[in-house]
N, C-alpha and C positions, 0 to 999 in steps of 0.2 A: 690567777696563780703565773707569780714571776719567781724562777730562780733565783736570780744576782738582780740587791736592790744599792743603787747606787745613790748616794745623797750627797750634795753638794753643800754650800754654805748657804742656811736657811734661818727667818728669825720668827719668833717671837713663836705664834702657836705651832707652826709648819716644823720647828726644830722638835717642840711636844711631842707631837702625834709621830713623826719618825722616828726620836728616841724608843719613842713603846714599839716600833712595827720592826726595830732590830732582832729580836730574841732575847734582850735582853731584862732575865726575871726581878732580882735586885732593884728596888728603888734608886737607891744607891749609885749602882751600876748607870742607870737611865739616865740619872741626872748628867752622870760622867759625858753619857753620850750627848745629852743634849749641850752642856757647856761646851761640846768638840765644834758640833755640828756650828752652834752659837759660831766659835770665833773660826775656823780655818778662814785662812788666806785662798785667794782665785787655787783654782788648779788642785786640789786637795779635798777626797772623797772620803769617807764611808762605806765599806762595801762592805756588804754581808751575802753567801751564797751557800754554798753546803760543806765548800770548805775551809771558809772562812766565817768560823760563830763562838764568840758572835758577833762580833765583826773585827774589818782592820781596816786601820786607815791609812789609803795609799796617796801617792801624789798621781796625777792624768796628767800625760806629755800631751797639749792640745793639738789638733791637726797643725797647723801653722807653721808651729816647732820642730816638725817633727823634717826631718834631710827629704829629698824629693828626689825620686828615684828616675832616671834614664827612662825611658822606654826605647827598648831596641825597636828600627828597626827593619822591617820587612827584606833585603834587597829585591 
């Protein structure tokens, strides 16, 4: 049981299987999702959960690109 599915770029059969598991009913819409999965650039994903149905395409900020947070030292 997964509440949120995140699908980064996939190839071949993996893209087809994931497009079938995004909750999209019409074959035409599954084909669109599969095409998005096949062509996604790095750091872009299809996201599906209760708030994004059937899915949303989102950009993911990699950890190494996030601004560092200075840790305050205790006196």
